[in-house]
C-alpha positions as CSV (number, residue, x, y, z in Angstrom):
1,M,153.9,53.0,234.6
2,T,151.8,56.0,235.7
3,L,151.0,55.9,239.4
4,P,147.9,57.4,241.0
5,A,148.3,60.1,243.6
6,T,146.1,58.3,246.2
7,M,145.2,54.8,247.2
8,R,143.0,52.7,249.5
9,A,144.6,51.8,252.7
10,V,143.8,50.6,256.3
11,R,144.7,52.6,259.4
12,A,143.7,52.2,263.0
13,V,140.8,54.6,263.8
14,D,139.2,54.6,267.2
15,Q,140.8,51.2,268.0
16,K,139.4,49.6,264.7
17,P,140.8,48.9,261.3
18,V,139.3,51.4,258.9
19,L,139.6,51.8,255.1
20,V,140.8,55.3,254.3
21,E,142.3,57.3,251.4
22,A,146.1,57.8,251.6
23,E,148.9,59.2,249.5
24,V,150.8,56.7,247.3
25,P,154.2,56.4,248.9
26,Q,157.4,56.9,247.0
27,P,160.4,54.5,247.2
28,G,163.6,55.9,248.5
29,P,167.2,54.6,247.9
30,G,167.3,50.8,248.1
31,E,163.5,50.5,248.1
32,V,160.9,49.3,245.7
33,L,157.3,50.3,245.4
34,V,155.0,47.3,245.1
35,K,151.4,47.3,243.7
36,V,149.8,45.0,246.2
37,R,147.7,42.1,245.1
38,A,147.2,40.4,248.5
39,T,148.2,40.7,252.1
40,A,147.6,38.7,255.3
41,L,146.6,39.2,258.9
42,N,149.0,38.8,261.8
43,R,148.1,39.2,265.5
44,A,150.4,42.2,265.6
45,D,147.9,43.9,263.3
46,L,145.0,43.3,265.7
47,M,147.2,44.7,268.6
48,Q,148.1,47.8,266.5
49,A,144.5,48.4,265.6
50,M,143.6,48.4,269.3
51,G,146.4,50.9,270.0
52,L,148.5,48.3,271.9
53,Y,151.4,47.9,269.4
54,P,152.7,51.1,267.7
55,P,154.8,50.6,264.5
56,P,158.6,51.0,264.9
57,K,160.1,54.5,264.4
58,G,160.0,55.4,260.7
59,A,157.6,52.7,259.7
60,S,154.2,53.4,258.0
61,D,151.3,53.7,260.3
62,I,149.2,51.7,257.8
63,L,148.5,48.3,259.0
64,G,150.0,45.1,257.5
65,L,153.3,43.3,257.9
66,E,153.4,41.3,254.6
67,L,152.3,41.4,251.0
68,A,152.5,40.0,247.5
69,G,152.3,42.0,244.3
70,E,154.2,43.5,241.3
71,I,156.9,46.0,241.5
72,A,155.6,49.3,240.2
73,A,158.7,51.6,240.7
74,L,162.3,51.4,241.8
75,G,164.2,53.7,244.2
76,D,167.8,54.8,243.5
77,G,170.3,52.1,243.5
78,V,168.0,49.1,243.2
79,T,169.6,46.5,241.0
80,R,168.0,43.2,242.0
81,W,164.5,43.8,240.8
82,K,162.8,45.4,237.8
83,V,159.4,46.9,237.2
84,G,156.8,44.2,236.7
85,D,158.5,41.5,238.9
86,A,156.2,39.5,241.1
87,V,157.3,39.4,244.7
88,C,156.4,38.4,248.2
89,A,157.7,40.7,250.9
90,L,158.0,41.4,254.6
91,V,157.3,45.0,255.7
92,A,157.4,46.9,259.1
93,G,154.0,48.4,258.1
94,G,152.0,49.4,255.1
95,G,150.9,46.1,253.7
96,Y,147.1,46.7,253.9
97,A,147.2,49.1,251.0
98,E,147.1,49.2,247.2
99,Y,150.8,50.3,247.1
100,C,153.6,49.7,249.6
101,V,157.2,50.6,249.8
102,V,159.6,47.7,250.6
103,P,163.4,47.5,251.2
104,E,164.6,45.5,248.2
105,G,166.3,42.9,250.4
106,S,163.0,42.1,252.1
107,C,161.5,40.8,248.8
108,L,161.5,37.3,247.6
109,P,160.4,36.2,244.1
110,K,156.8,35.0,244.1
111,P,156.7,31.3,243.4
112,A,154.9,30.8,240.1
113,N,152.8,27.9,241.5
114,L,151.3,30.1,244.3
115,S,148.2,32.2,243.9
116,W,148.3,35.8,244.8
117,E,146.4,34.9,248.0
118,Q,148.9,32.2,249.0
119,A,151.8,34.4,248.1
120,G,150.3,37.2,250.3
121,A,150.3,34.8,253.2
122,A,153.9,33.6,252.8
123,A,156.5,36.1,253.9
124,E,155.8,36.8,257.6
125,A,155.4,33.2,258.5
126,F,158.4,31.9,256.6
127,F,160.7,34.8,257.8
128,T,159.6,34.2,261.4
129,V,159.9,30.5,261.4
130,W,163.2,30.3,259.7
131,T,164.9,33.1,261.8
132,N,163.7,31.5,265.0
133,V,164.0,27.8,264.4
134,S,166.9,27.5,262.0
135,D,169.0,30.6,263.0
136,R,168.4,31.3,266.7
137,A,167.5,27.8,268.0
138,R,169.9,26.2,265.6
139,L,167.7,23.1,264.8
140,K,170.2,20.5,263.5
141,E,169.8,17.4,261.4
142,G,168.2,14.6,263.3
143,E,166.8,16.8,266.0
144,T,163.1,17.0,267.0
145,L,160.9,20.1,267.1
146,L,157.7,21.0,269.1
147,V,155.6,23.7,267.6
148,H,152.9,25.3,269.7
149,G,149.8,26.7,267.8
150,G,150.2,24.2,265.1
151,A,147.1,25.4,263.2
152,S,148.2,29.0,263.1
153,G,149.9,30.6,260.2
154,I,153.3,30.2,261.9
155,G,152.4,26.7,263.0
156,T,151.3,25.4,259.7
157,T,154.4,26.8,258.1
158,A,156.8,25.4,260.7
159,I,155.3,21.9,260.6
160,Q,155.5,21.7,256.8
161,L,159.0,23.2,256.5
162,Y,160.7,21.1,259.1
163,A,158.8,17.8,258.3
164,A,159.8,18.3,254.7
165,R,163.4,18.8,255.9
166,G,163.4,15.5,257.6
167,H,162.7,16.4,261.2
168,K,160.2,14.7,263.6
169,V,157.7,17.5,264.4
170,F,155.4,17.5,267.4
171,T,152.7,20.1,267.7
172,T,149.8,21.3,269.8
173,A,146.5,22.4,268.5
174,G,142.9,22.9,269.9
175,G,140.3,20.4,268.8
176,P,140.0,17.3,266.4
177,E,139.8,19.4,263.2
178,K,142.9,21.3,263.9
179,V,144.8,18.2,265.1
180,A,143.8,16.5,261.8
181,L,145.1,19.4,259.7
182,C,148.5,19.3,261.5
183,R,148.8,15.6,260.9
184,K,148.0,16.1,257.2
185,L,150.7,18.8,257.0
186,G,153.3,16.3,258.3
187,A,153.3,16.4,262.1
188,F,154.6,13.2,263.6
189,R,152.3,13.7,266.6
190,A,149.6,16.4,266.9
191,I,148.5,16.9,270.5
192,D,145.0,18.3,271.3
193,Y,145.8,20.6,274.2
194,K,142.2,20.7,275.2
195,S,142.2,17.0,276.2
196,E,145.9,16.0,276.4
197,D,148.9,17.2,278.4
198,F,151.7,17.9,275.9
199,V,154.4,17.4,278.4
200,S,153.3,13.8,279.1
201,V,152.8,13.1,275.4
202,V,156.2,14.4,274.5
203,K,157.9,12.4,277.2
204,A,156.0,9.2,276.3
205,E,156.8,9.6,272.5
206,T,160.4,10.3,273.1
207,G,161.1,7.7,275.7
208,G,161.5,10.3,278.4
209,R,164.1,12.2,276.5
210,G,162.1,15.3,275.4
211,V,162.5,17.4,272.3
212,D,165.4,19.4,271.1
213,V,163.8,22.7,270.1
214,I,160.4,24.3,270.9
215,L,158.8,27.2,269.0
216,D,156.3,28.9,271.3
217,M,154.0,31.9,271.0
218,I,151.9,31.0,274.1
219,G,153.9,31.9,277.1
220,G,152.3,31.9,280.5
221,D,152.2,28.4,282.1
222,Y,153.7,27.0,278.9
223,V,157.1,28.4,279.9
224,Q,157.7,25.9,282.7
225,K,156.0,23.1,280.7
226,N,158.4,23.8,277.8
227,I,161.4,23.5,280.2
228,D,160.0,20.2,281.4
229,S,159.6,19.0,277.8
230,L,163.1,19.8,276.5
231,A,165.9,17.3,276.1
232,L,169.4,17.8,277.5
233,E,170.9,20.9,275.7
234,G,167.4,21.8,274.4
235,R,166.4,25.2,273.2
236,V,163.1,27.1,273.4
237,V,162.4,30.2,271.5
238,N,159.4,32.5,272.2
239,I,158.0,34.8,269.6
240,A,155.0,35.9,271.6
241,Y,153.4,35.6,275.1
242,Q,149.7,35.3,274.4
243,N,149.1,33.9,277.9
244,G,151.4,36.3,279.7
245,A,155.1,37.2,280.0
246,N,155.3,37.3,283.8
247,V,155.9,33.8,285.0
248,T,157.6,31.8,287.8
249,V,159.9,29.0,286.6
250,N,162.3,26.5,288.1
251,L,165.7,27.7,286.8
252,L,167.4,24.7,288.5
253,T,166.0,22.5,285.7
254,V,167.3,24.9,283.1
255,M,170.8,24.7,284.7
256,L,170.8,20.9,285.2
257,K,169.6,20.2,281.6
258,R,171.9,22.9,280.1
259,L,168.9,24.6,278.3
260,S,168.8,27.7,276.3
261,I,165.8,30.1,276.7
262,L,165.6,32.4,273.6
263,A,163.1,35.0,272.4
264,S,163.0,37.4,269.4
265,T,161.0,39.9,267.4
266,L,161.3,40.6,263.8
267,R,159.4,43.8,263.0
268,A,161.9,46.3,264.3
269,R,165.0,44.7,262.8
270,T,167.1,46.7,260.3
271,A,166.7,46.3,256.5
272,A,170.1,44.5,256.4
273,E,169.1,42.1,259.1
274,K,165.8,41.3,257.3
275,A,167.7,40.8,254.1
276,A,169.9,38.2,255.8
277,V,166.7,36.4,256.9
278,A,165.3,36.6,253.4
279,A,168.5,34.9,252.1
280,G,168.1,32.0,254.6
281,V,164.4,31.6,253.5
282,M,165.4,31.7,249.9
283,R,168.0,29.0,250.5
284,D,166.3,26.6,252.9
285,A,162.5,27.1,252.3
286,W,161.8,28.6,248.9
287,P,162.9,25.5,246.8
288,L,160.3,23.5,248.7
289,V,157.6,26.0,248.0
290,E,158.6,26.4,244.4
291,S,158.5,22.6,243.9
292,G,155.0,22.3,245.4
293,K,156.1,20.2,248.4
294,I,154.9,22.8,250.9
295,A,152.6,25.8,250.6
296,P,151.0,28.5,252.8
297,V,147.7,27.4,254.3
298,V,144.9,29.9,253.6
299,D,142.0,29.9,256.0
300,S,139.8,32.5,254.3
301,V,140.0,35.5,251.9
302,F,138.3,38.9,252.5
303,P,138.3,41.9,250.2
304,L,140.1,44.9,251.6
305,D,136.9,46.8,252.4
306,R,135.9,43.9,254.7
307,V,139.0,44.1,256.9
308,A,137.0,44.5,260.1
309,E,135.3,41.1,259.4
310,A,138.7,39.6,258.8
311,H,140.1,41.0,262.1
312,A,137.0,39.7,263.9
313,R,137.6,36.2,262.6
314,M,141.2,36.2,263.7
315,A,140.1,37.4,267.2
316,T,137.9,34.3,267.6
317,G,140.8,32.0,267.2
318,A,138.7,29.7,265.0
319,H,140.9,30.1,261.9
320,A,143.4,27.5,260.6
321,G,146.2,29.0,258.6
322,K,146.4,32.5,257.3
323,I,143.5,35.0,256.9
324,V,144.1,36.9,253.7
325,L,143.0,40.3,252.4
326,S,142.6,40.5,248.6
327,V,143.7,44.0,247.4
328,G,143.6,44.1,243.7
């Protein structure tokens, strides 16, 4: 395959996402070059565009943390993939472009039943949900899960995955339409945080026991509320602090209930660490995707040259599921 010298890509310029011309990157040892068909937005992209979240050392400064496309070239030592394979992938940067270099272990085979747009919206959410809920928080058979932000890309993925795996899933969402979506995706109880107190609902629905695991990206006053909502030996894992990271909490409750407060990031992990996450997703989630039992929820699709409009939609918080950029 003859590759072009340059490509369309999106970089942060004056605190905005701007379409530019960039050199086509070349894969190094253990890497593949993917011709991108679709990518999806994440809040980290908005923060990076505004200058608030620089990429990790060595990562591309092109925006974008995930993609789907076809492998266009192989770096030295790559044995798992061949040119032409269709993949979904997690990247530390570079996804908003026509070509992107990816460590081979961060790729998963694109499920044949997914469109390019759905596949482009799959990797970041599934990697994030699995590594935090299954790996770090150790959700076990028979345990209950509370997912905040149920209508987000992370939320819609977590609800589907763990409901399909037999767990009772609670979630919070804002407004009747988002609550209805969460129920449709398999939530046992979708709580409208605009009109209901999730601590009271969880206590009532569990006979005062609480839930075993909470996945939270809100932070702020939710930190104490999460502690109050957990069962004995419960675990909460934070993946973001949209409402603030500096909080005051009652640690006596944490001690008496023997709780675990966890948090993690994914972007800066090593290629080997991400490959281990990919293996977990492949084992526990991908069969459900490939069988059609669960699928990424796509809110809207924008062409790459309308990236600013896509970012503006995410900034409003009105979306449900993933916002996708169609690349080619």
